Phi, psi and omega in degrees: 000138178231118178258108188269326181210134181245122176229126181286338185264344185243115180266155183294126182226005179208136179229155175216147173284137186203114174053044177081008176221190178238129176264134179246137189237153170251183198322318189269005179063341174269351182269092177284118182278330182169172178218139173210155179243019175221152176301321179296318176296315179297312178304322177297316177297318177301317180293326181285317189261322183106166185231125179289163179297326181234133177236127176261151179239145176291160177299341179297334175295333178274337180241049186299331177306319179291349183248019175097006178270162181295327176206179184288344182269342191295323179295313180295323177294318179297316177301313181299320177296319179295320178296323177297314180296311179304312180300321181289311185285330184263314188257348180070026183247125177266144180266000000 
C-alpha cells in the first residue's frame, strides 16, 4: 500500500485499475489519495482519507485484465471486498 497524499477535506471519489491494484483519487483528479493491490490495503486508504458519497470508476475497472488483473472482473471484486471491510470497520455494517 502506498499513501501518496492525505487530505482530510477531500474524500476518494474516483478509482482506476492500475498495475494489478487500484489507484484512488480525490476531488480534483490530480490528487492521488493512494494505491493498493489488496482489499485490506484499499480499505486502509479509505479509512485514512475518507470515502465520498459517490465514487466513479475509470474504464480500466471494466478492462482490468489489461491492467494486470487475472480477469476483467478482478478489480471490481477487489474494490467490493474493500468496501465490505470499510463498511464493517468504520460503519459497523456487514454486507
